N, C-alpha and C positions, 0 to 999 in steps of 0.2 A: 729452496731458493730456485725461481725460474728466471733464466735470463731470456731477454727478447732480442732477436736478431733484426735489426731494421737497416734494409737496404732502401734508402730513400727515393720515393717515387717509383719502387718497383715492388717491394714486397716487406712484410713484418709478420713475423713468427715467433711463437715461444720455442725455445731450445730446451726439449726435455731430457737431453743426455747429462752425462756425468758433468758436473760444474766444478771449476777451479776458482781459486780467489782471484788470480789474475793470469793473463796469456803468457806470462813469462814462463810458467811451469810446462807450458806445452814445448819449449825449445824450438826446434826447427819445423816450422809448419809449412807442407806442400799442398797446393789445391791441384787436383788431377784435371787437367783441361778436358772438357767434354769432347767426344768422338765426332759430333757433328761437323761436317765440312765448313770452314769459315766463309765459304762463298756461297753456302746454302741461304736462299731467301723465301723458300717456299714456306707458307704457315703451316703450322701445325698446332694440335690440340695437345699433344704429349708434352708434358713439362720436361725441361731439361735438368737431369739430376748432377748435381756437383758432388764429388767425393774428395775426400782430404785424407792425409796421414800426417803424422806428427811424431817428434822425437826420433828414437832409434829406427822405428818403422820408416818415417820419411827418409832418413838417410840410405836405409837399404833398398827403398824404391828408387831413389835417385841414382844409385850405383847400378842397379839392374837396368834402369832406363838408358844410362849412358853406355853401358856394355851392348845392350840391343841396338842403339843408334849406331854405335861403330860396326857391328856386325852388317846390319843394313847396308851401310855404306860400302863396306868392304865387297859385299856381294855383287853390286854394280860398278866396283871399281871407281868411286868417286870419294871425295872428302867429306866429313860430316856436314860442314857448311854448305855443301853443293847438293845434298841429299835430297831436300825437299824439290828444289828446283828439277832435278833430273827425275825424280818421281812423277811429278807433274807433267814434264814432257813426254816419260814413257806412257802415261796413262792417255795423253792426248793422242799419241801414235797408237795405241790399243783401241780407242774408240775409232779412228780413222780406218784402221784395218777391218775392224768389224763392219763399219760402213760400207766399205768397198768389198768385202765378202758378201755381203747381203744384196748388193748390185749385181754382183757377178752370178750369184744363185739364181736371182730373178731372171737376169738374162740367158742363163743356161737352160733354165727351165722353159722359158718361152721359146728357145731354138728348138728344144726337144718337142715341145707341144705341136709347134708348127710343122716340124717334120713328120709328126704322127699324123696330120691332116689326111684323110683317105680319099682317094680319087672317086669312090662310089660313096655318095651321102646315104647314110642309114646304116652305115656298117658299125660294129663294135670294135673298137681299138683296145688290144690287150698289150701291155708294157711290163716286163719284169727288169728291175734294176738291182745291181749287187754292189753299190758305191757306199762306202763308210760315210763320207763327208755329206751325203744328200740323203741320209737315212732318216727322214723325218716327214711328218705328215704335211708340214707347210710346204715342203719341196714338191711333193707329190701334187698338192693343190694347185700350185702354180704350173704345172705341166698341165694338168686337166683344164684349168682356165684357159690356156693357151691353144688347146686342140680343137680344130674347127670341123665340121661337116661329119662328125661321128654321132651315131645314135646314142652310144653310151661309151664310157672310158673306164677300163678296169686296169689299175696301176698297182704294183707290187714292188716291194723293197725287201728283198730277202738276202742278208749277207751269210756267206759259208760259215757254218757253226756257230751263227749268232742267233739267239732268241730274245725277243719275238719278232717275227717277219710283219711288216706293215701292209694292209691292203686298203686301197681306197676305190670306190665305185661311184662313178658320177654320170648323171645324164639330165637333159632337160625334161625328160618324161619321169616324174617322180615315182610313178607306179613301175616302171620298168627298172629304175635303180634299186627299188626295194625288192623287186623280184629277182634281179640278179645277185643281190647281197644276200637274200634268203638261200637262193640256191648255192652260192658259194660257200656259206656258212653251213648248211647241211652237208655237202659234200666232203668239206675239209674236216669236220667233226667225225666223219665216218672213217677217216684215216688216223691209225693209231700212231702214236709218237714211237719213234726207234731209239736205240742206242741208250746213251745216257737220260734221254727225255721219257724212258718208258713207264716212269713213275707218275707222270703228270696225272693230276686228279681233275675231273670235271671236263667240260668240253675246250677242245684246244682253241677255239675261234671264239673271240668275245668282241663285241663291238655294236655299234648302233649308228642311227644319224636319222635324218629327214629331209625332206623338200629336195629330192634328187641328189643327196650326197650323203654317202654311208662311209664309215671309217671303221676298221677292224683290226685286231692284232692276232696272230696266230702263234701261240706257245710251241715250244719245240723247233727242231730243225727242219728246214725246207728243203725238199728232195725231189726225185723224179716223179714221184707219185703226185705230189703238190702240183707240179708244173701240168701234169696230164689231166688233172682235175680241172684246172682253169681253163685249160685248152678245149677241153670238153664241153664246158659251160659255153663258151664263146661259139664252138661249132655249131652247137644244138642251137642256138639263137639264130644263127645264119641260116639253119636248114629249115626253121619254122616260119622265115620270112616268105 
C-alpha cells in the first residue's frame, strides 16, 4: 500500500515509509519546526526539510526541548516566555557592536596610515604592529590604503609568541612591490625557526599577490633577526635610490 501525501497547492508525494491503518496508532505526533529564521525572505533553491517524531520519541523530544528552553532562559536571567524577545534584542545589540567595531577599526587604520605619510615622497614606509585585536590583513590593507606619499608600504603584524605573523607589501609600482616581496620572502626563508618552531618543514614565508599588493604569512615566532631583515631590505632600497 502506498499512501499519498497531498498538501493542496504546494506538493503531492508518495510516502514510501512504514504504513499504519490509521494515524491513531502514532499516538502523539510532533513536527519539528525548521531552523530557518521566520523573518527570512531570501529565495533559495534548497528545499526545507521537515522532520517529525511520534509516540514515546515525541514525548522524550518534548521533555528534552522543554529542559533546554528552561536552561537557556536561566542562563540570561529571563522567564521562558521572554526568551525569544530577549535573544532577538541581544542579537540586534551584537550586530550593532560589530558595526561600530568595524567603523572604529576603519577610522583607526585611516589615522595610522595618515600618520605614516612621509615628508619625503618616494620613501618606503615600514611599520610593525603587535596588537591582537587588529591582527588581520583587512586592517593592514586599510592602513596601506590611507598612507600617502610613500613609494611603497611594508606592514607587519607580529604578536609575541603567536604564529603566523602577517606581512603586507603594497606600492603603486607593481614591479617594485613584487621585487620587495621577493626580497623579503628570500631573506625570511633564510632564517631558521627557533625554539618550539624548529621542526617546521618547508619555507617559513608563504604568500603571493599581484598588481602591486602582496600578502604573506611567516610561520614560527617573530624575533630580532626578522626585524633586522625587514630593516635591511628598506635601508638597501633607500641607498639604491
